[in-house]
C-alpha positions, 0 to 999 in steps of 0.5 A, spaced: 537 149 094 532 154 091 531 157 085 532 165 085 529 168 080 529 175 078 521 176 075 522 182 070 517 179 066 512 184 065 505 181 068 501 181 062 496 175 062 499 168 062 506 171 062 508 169 069 504 162 067 511 158 067 512 160 074 506 158 076 506 151 072 513 150 075 511 151 082 505 147 082 509 141 078 515 141 083 512 143 090 518 141 093 522 146 090 523 153 093 522 159 089 525 166 091 522 170 086 524 178 085 518 183 083 520 189 080 515 193 077 519 199 075 526 198 077 523 198 084 516 199 086 515 205 082 512 212 084 505 210 086 503 207 092 501 201 088 503 197 082 499 197 076 493 193 075 497 187 072 501 187 078 495 187 082 492 181 079 498 177 079 502 178 085 496 174 089 497 169 085 505 168 087 503 168 094 498 163 093 504 158 093 507 156 099 513 154 095 514 161 093 517 167 097 516 174 093 521 179 095 521 187 092 526 189 088 530 195 090 537 198 087 542 201 091 547 203 086 553 200 089 552 205 095 551 211 092 543 212 092 540 216 097 538 212 103 532 216 104 530 214 097 531 206 099 528 207 105 522 210 102 522 204 096 522 199 102 516 203 105 512 203 099 513 195 098 510 195 105 504 199 103 502 194 098 500 190 104 495 195 107 491 195 101 491 187 100 494 183 105 495 178 098 500 183 096 505 182 101 512 182 100 516 177 104 523 181 104 527 185 099 532 184 094 538 189 094 541 190 087 548 193 086 550 192 093 557 195 095 562 189 093 568 192 098 566 193 105 568 200 109 565 203 115 560 208 111 557 202 106 557 197 112 553 203 116 549 204 110 547 197 109 545 196 116 540 201 116 537 198 110 537 192 114 533 195 120 528 198 115 526 192 112 526 188 119 522 194 122 517 195 116 510 192 118 507 191 112 512 186 109 510 179 111 518 177 112 525 180 113 528 176 108 534 180 105 538 178 098 545 182 097 547 182 089 554 185 088 554 181 082 561 178 084 565 176 090 565 181 095 570 182 099 568 180 106 574 182 111 571 185 117 572 192 118 576 192 125 573 199 127 566 197 127 566 189 126 562 190 120 561 185 115 556 185 109 554 178 110 551 180 117 546 184 114 544 179 108 540 172 108 543 171 101 549 174 097 549 173 090 556 172 088 556 171 081 551 174 076 555 173 069 555 168 063 556 161 062 563 162 059 565 166 065 563 161 070 567 156 066 573 160 066 578 157 071 580 163 075 572 164 076 571 157 078 577 157 083 575 163 086 568 161 087 569 154 090 574 157 095 569 161 099 569 160 106 562 162 107 556 157 108 553 156 101 546 156 103 548 164 104 550 164 097 547 165 090 548 164 083 545 167 077 548 164 070 545 167 063 547 165 056 548 158 058 548 154 051 542 149 049 544 142 053 541 136 054 537 135 061 542 130 063 548 136 062 543 141 065 542 137 071 550 136 071 551 144 071 546 145 077 550 139 081 556 143 080 552 150 082 550 146 088 557 145 090 558 153 091 551 156 092 544 154 095 540 159 091 541 158 083 538 161 077 540 158 070 537 161 063 539 160 056 538 167 054 543 172 052 539 178 052 533 181 056 534 174 060 530 177 066 525 180 062 522 173 059 522 166 061 527 161 057 526 155 053 529 151 058 526 154 064 522 148 066 528 143 065 532 147 070 527 147 075 526 139 074 533 139 075 532 143 081 528 138 084 
């Protein structure tokens, strides 16, 4: 299992300390961390000084792989804009190798495959793989819901082929408890190490109960994030963050 953490917390001094603490305390837990300066890398060639200070600290931890955030707008975003953002992330390492991202997190990816979207996602995959400034080519797709994985027969394109991990659920704890959602998630034929779940609005619970939730999610996915926060749930660390990481250990 890996913690998959959308780290949309602005890196003011001390703001990322809960993550550093968790990564140091639980060195056997892997963290896939999404860095998102400005709904993407931003308009400048480098992020602001706070990011320049904190990203190298992420990369000092062997159990953290940092990914750059790129929004796809469900396949409507101009492909050239996406490729430019990938190149921007790649350019960070030219300024300082300690800023290198190990891949890209693609948010709002298309949910239903067709030939056009399949080719679109494959172009993005090839751009990540060929970007010399990235320290890896790990790709996460986040449609936020269960995608339709059936192949497009004319081209044999399948979205899962162009990602290492696909987030199949990004929703509330109550939505996860819904019988129809849970049955659909458990019924997926795909290998759980390639699937991710982002669960927010989780009620306060004992560490034992939180561990039970982690075990249930582990039956579905290999990449998991849980937070008790019900709003701005990626822009700060919830009070149960360390308990969640302990349950993942």
